[in-house]
Every structure is written in structure tokens, then in C-alpha cells.
C-alpha positions in Angstrom: -18.5 -5.8 -23.1 -20.5 -8.8 -22.1 -18.7 -11.8 -20.5 -19.5 -14.8 -23.7 -22.2 -17.2 -22.0 -20.8 -20.1 -24.0 -17.1 -20.1 -22.6 -17.5 -19.1 -18.9 -14.8 -21.8 -17.7 -11.5 -20.5 -19.1 -12.2 -17.1 -17.4 -12.8 -18.7 -14.3 -9.7 -20.8 -14.5 -7.7 -17.6 -15.5 -9.2 -15.5 -12.6 -8.3 -18.6 -10.4 -4.8 -19.0 -11.9 -4.3 -15.3 -11.1 -5.4 -15.5 -7.7 -2.8 -18.4 -7.2 -0.1 -16.9 -8.9 -0.8 -13.7 -6.3 -0.8 -15.8 -3.2 2.5 -17.3 -4.3 4.1 -13.8 -4.8 2.3 -12.6 -1.5 4.2 -15.6 0.1 7.6 -14.6 -1.4 7.3 -11.2 -0.3 6.3 -11.9 3.3 9.3 -14.5 3.3 12.0 -11.8 2.3 10.2 -9.2 4.6 11.1 -12.0 7.7 14.5 -12.4 6.3 15.2 -8.7 7.4 13.7 -9.7 10.8 16.4 -11.3 12.5 19.9 -12.3 12.5 23.3 -10.9 13.3 24.4 -8.1 10.7 26.9 -9.6 8.1 30.5 -8.2 8.4 30.6 -6.2 5.4 27.4 -4.7 6.2 28.2 -3.8 9.7 31.7 -2.3 8.5 30.2 -0.5 6.1 27.5 1.2 8.1 26.7 2.0 11.7 24.5 -0.4 13.4 21.5 1.9 13.7 21.6 2.8 9.9 21.6 -1.1 9.4 18.8 -1.5 11.2 17.0 1.3 9.6 17.7 0.0 6.2 16.3 -3.7 7.6 13.5 -2.1 8.5 12.8 -0.2 5.2 13.3 -3.2 3.3 11.2 -5.7 5.7 8.2 -2.5 5.3 8.5 -2.4 1.8 8.0 -6.3 1.1 5.2 -6.6 3.9 3.5 -3.9 1.6 4.0 -5.8 -1.6 2.5 -9.0 0.0 -0.6 -7.2 1.1 -1.3 -5.7 -2.2 -0.6 -9.3 -3.9 -2.9 -10.9 -1.1 -5.9 -8.3 -1.9 -5.2 -9.0 -5.7 -5.7 -12.7 -5.0 -8.9 -12.2 -2.9 -10.3 -9.9 -5.6 -9.6 -12.3 -8.3 -11.2 -15.3 -6.5 -14.0 -13.3 -5.4 -14.7 -12.6 -9.1 -14.3 -16.4 -9.9 -16.9 -17.2 -7.4 -19.4 -14.8 -8.7 -18.8 -15.8 -11.8 -19.6 -19.3 -11.3 -22.7 -18.4 -9.5 -23.7 -16.2 -12.3 -23.0 -19.0 -15.1 -26.3 -19.8 -16.8 -28.7 -17.0 -15.0 -30.3 -14.5 -17.1 -30.6 -11.6 -15.0 -28.2 -9.1 -16.4 -28.4 -7.3 -13.2 -26.7 -10.0 -11.2 -23.7 -10.2 -13.5 -20.5 -10.0 -11.6 -18.1 -6.9 -12.3 -15.1 -5.8 -10.8 -16.6 -2.7 -9.2 -19.2 -4.7 -7.5 -16.2 -7.0 -5.7 -14.4 -3.9 -4.9 -17.4 -2.3 -3.1 -18.0 -5.4 -1.4 -14.3 -5.6 -0.2 -13.9 -2.1 0.9 -17.3 -2.7 3.0 -18.9 0.2 1.3 -22.2 0.0 -0.7 -20.9 1.5 -4.0 -17.8 1.9 -5.9 -16.4 3.5 -9.4 -13.2 3.7 -11.3 -12.4 5.9 -14.2 -9.6 5.3 -16.7 -8.5 7.8 -18.8 -6.6 11.3 -18.0 -9.6 13.6 -19.5 -12.8 13.0 -16.8 -15.4 13.3 -20.0 -13.5 10.7 -22.3 -12.5 8.3 -19.5 -13.9 4.9 -19.3 -16.2 4.7 -16.2 -17.1 1.6 -14.5 -19.6 1.9 -11.6 -21.1 -1.1 -9.2 -24.6 1.0 -9.5 -26.6 3.5 -10.4 -25.5 5.7 -7.3 -22.0 5.6 -8.2 -22.6 6.6 -11.8 -24.9 9.5 -10.4 -22.1 10.8 -8.3 -19.6 10.6 -11.0 -22.1 12.5 -13.5 -22.1 15.1 -10.8 -18.7 15.1 -10.7 -18.3 15.9 -14.3 -20.7 18.7 -14.7 -19.3 20.8 -11.2 -15.7 20.0 -12.3 -14.6 19.2 -8.5 -15.0 16.0 -6.3 -13.1 12.6 -5.3 -12.3 11.4 -8.8 -10.9 14.4 -9.6 -8.5 14.8 -6.8 -7.5 11.5 -6.9 -6.6 11.5 -10.4 -4.0 14.2 -9.4 -2.5 11.7 -6.8 -4.3 12.0 -3.7 -5.7 9.1 -1.4 -8.5 10.8 0.3 -11.5 10.4 2.5 -14.6 12.7 3.3 -17.4 12.5 5.3 -20.3 14.2 6.7 -20.0 17.9 6.5 -16.5 17.5 5.2 -17.7 17.0 1.9 -19.4 20.5 1.7 -16.4 22.1 3.3 -14.0 20.3 0.8 -16.3 20.6 -2.5 -18.6 23.5 -2.3 -20.5 22.3 -5.3 -20.3 18.7 -5.5 -20.8 18.5 -1.9 -24.3 19.5 -1.3 -25.1 17.9 -4.7 -23.8 14.6 -4.2 -25.7 14.6 -0.7 -29.2 14.7 -2.5 -28.2 11.4 -3.9 -27.7 10.2 -0.1 -24.2 10.0 -0.3 -22.7 10.9 3.2 -19.1 9.4 2.8 -16.3 9.2 0.1 -13.0 7.5 -0.1 -10.8 7.7 -3.2 -7.1 6.7 -4.4 -5.3 7.1 -7.9 -4.8 4.3 -10.0 -1.7 3.9 -11.4 2.1 5.4 -10.2 2.3 8.8 -8.9 4.2 9.9 -11.9 2.2 8.0 -14.2 -1.7 8.1 -13.1 -4.1 6.0 -15.5 -7.4 7.0 -13.5 -9.0 6.8 -10.4 -11.0 4.4 -7.7 -13.8 5.7 -5.4 -16.6 4.2 -2.9 -19.3 5.9 -1.6 -21.5 5.4 1.6 -24.8 6.5 2.7 -23.8 6.8 6.2 -21.4 9.7 7.5 -18.3 7.4 8.0 -16.0 5.2 6.3 -14.5 1.9 7.7 -11.5 2.3 9.7 -9.1 0.9 7.5 -11.0 2.6 4.4 -7.7 4.2 3.2 -5.5 1.5 3.6 -7.6 -0.9 1.8 -8.6 1.4 -0.9 -4.8 2.2 -1.8 -4.1 -1.9 -1.7 -7.4 -2.1 -4.0 -6.0 0.4 -6.1 -2.9 -0.9 -6.7 -4.7 -4.4 -7.2 -6.9 -2.8 -9.8 -4.1 -1.3 -11.5 -2.2 -4.4 -11.8 -5.5 -5.8 -13.3 -5.5 -3.2 -15.9 -1.7 -3.1 -16.9 -0.3 -6.3 -15.8 -1.0 -9.3 -18.0 -0.6 -13.2 -16.9 1.3 -15.4 -18.3 -1.6 -17.9 -17.2 -4.1 -16.2 -19.3 -4.4 -16.1 -22.8 -5.6 -12.9 -24.9 -9.3 -14.2 -25.0 -8.8 -14.6 -21.4 -7.4 -11.3 -20.6 -10.3 -9.6 -22.8 -12.7 -11.7 -20.5 -11.4 -10.6 -17.0 -11.3 -7.0 -18.5 -14.9 -7.1 -19.5 -15.8 -7.2 -15.9 -15.3 -3.4 -16.3 -18.3 -2.6 -18.2 -18.4 0.9 -19.3 -21.9 2.4 -18.7 -24.4 3.1 -21.4 -24.2 6.7 -20.2 -20.6 6.8 -21.0 -21.0 5.4 -24.4 -23.6 8.1 -25.3 -21.2 10.8 -23.8 -18.3 9.7 -26.1 -20.9 9.6 -29.2 -21.8 13.2 -28.3 -18.2 14.3 -27.9 -17.4 12.6 -31.6 -20.4 14.7 -33.2 -19.3 18.1 -31.1 -16.0 17.7 -32.5 -17.3 17.6 -36.1 -19.9 20.6 -35.5 -17.3 22.7 -33.9 -14.2 21.7 -35.8 -12.2 21.0 -32.9 -10.2 18.8 -31.1 -11.6 15.8 -29.2 -10.5 17.3 -25.5 -12.1 20.4 -26.6 -15.0 18.7 -28.1 -15.6 17.2 -24.5 -14.8 20.5 -22.5 -17.7 22.0 -24.6 -19.9 19.3 -23.8 -19.4 19.7 -19.7 -19.3 23.5 -20.3 -22.8 23.3 -21.6 -24.1 20.5 -19.2 -22.7 23.0 -16.3 -24.5 26.2 -17.7 -27.8 24.3 -18.2 -27.5 22.8 -14.6 -28.3 19.0 -16.4 -26.8 15.6 -16.1 -24.1 15.6 -18.8 -25.5 12.0 -20.1 -28.9 14.2 -20.6 -27.5 16.6 -22.8 -25.4 14.1 -24.7 -28.2 12.4 -25.6 -30.0 15.6 -26.9 -27.0 15.9 -29.1 -27.2 12.4 -30.6 -30.6 12.7 -31.2 -30.0 16.1 -33.1 -32.1 18.1 -30.7 -28.8 20.1 -29.8 -26.0 21.6 -31.7 -22.9 23.1 -30.0 -21.6 25.6 -32.4 
């Protein structure tokens, strides 16, 4: 989905409005955290609990609100960065510099490439990639049915570097190394019980930034908030413009079209058709989009 050239300002205003709201929420959370820091225990609290238990309760509340403050600050930074990039992009014709959420996320993480999937079934999920490297890494993961996105969707926050890529994923590790990827970091989108997808970042050096896991989790929470949490500051059109930063790739469009055709050819459910398509790509040892294009062009049928 392309952002409309004729009306970029409302999107910029909505992004900056969300950034301001996130900063306000962060300040409120920080103030709440500080309220747990000091001061005598209320008499009723001291009477109901031991001093140690009350202190532990305060520490839990303080830490919770500080985590919430950090999440809101990350959301503010991401929205502000998108607003700045949208302003710089306005009026230019080169589609390659069009700002996207994934490009901003990669920048914030300090890793060259990033990718997000939204959806439980990998082959049917919406995919947003910052560059071709991230997209190629995801295509490999679809074919070999293992990798960081697959694990992160199940609720794991993980990092893997160097030889550990091969140890952890015997099929994915060697294949992704041929793309020049030497490190990955991934986190789930959504709650532990209701996952909606995964966020993953890739690097060409066998290391990840020291705080990669922490920042990745905060970024995943911020992206989840962007996907699921509407803002009273934004109109429905502005909501769509913001979500338009998550452009699904051309590869994903052809895969979805092929899945629909396989469903008709084989008379099966959509999920089963997607599994058949992935299985054929794995059997042929070819990228999933390549097999999908053959099906769309009528050069291949799965029956």
C-alpha cells in the first residue's frame, strides 16, 4: 500500500501526535514508578504485610511502571523517526527511499536489516521487510520450516550469532549464512497467549548490539501497539496511512495469489494449500516466490 502523495501532512501530524501521546504516557509511568521509591509505608499496608513483603511489592510496581515507560518512549521514538523520514521523502520520486516502519526499526536496533510478519500461518502472513536481505532470509525460513521468526512466533525472544546459527537451525543456519547473515535477533508480536506475528533483525557480523534483546522486545511491543492500538488523535484515513508503512512485498502478493490458485486446483482449505505450496518449494529446493510465480503463470499445477 503506497502512501498518498497528495496528503502527506495529516500522516505526519498523526505520527507526531502519537509520539507526543507516547511521551506523555511515559512520563506518567515514570512518575508512578517514582512514587514507589521512597516514603514511609502507610499504616494499613504495614499492618497487613511484613516490611519486607511491602518493599517487594513496591519494587514490583516500580519495575512494572518503568518497563511501561520504556515501551512508551520507544514508541515515541519510532513515530518521531517516521515523521522525520516522511518529511524528507515528501516530493521525491525514488520509491526506494520511501520510509517504512521496518527501515526505522532496523535503524533503532542498530542492525542493517529487519522484518516483521503479521499472521499465524507463515506462508499466509503479511510480511514487511526493510530490504532484500531480510526478505530473502524470510523466504529461506518458509522453505526449510525453521528459523528465528518461526521460534519467535511461539513466544521466544532470542538472539543467535555465528556458528550458533547452524547449531540452532541445521537447515536454516547454513542457508542464511550464504546471504551473508551472521547474526539474528527476534521477538514475538502480541502477548504470550495471543501472538500476532514476529519481529526479526539481521546483521552481517557475528555479533549483536549489547542491548539487542532488550531493545528488540521494546520495539516489538511498540510495533504491536502501532498495529493494534488505535489513537484518538488519528482519523481512520490517518490510521491507514500509518499502517501503510508496513508494505507487503511483491513476493508476498504472488505467494497469496498462488495459494488461492492451489486451493482451487486441489479443492482444499487455504491453510492446506499454503502447506502444499511450501512443501513443493522445499522438495524442489527453490525459493517459495519462484514456485508461486510458476503457478500464477500456469506453468505448474499442484494436484
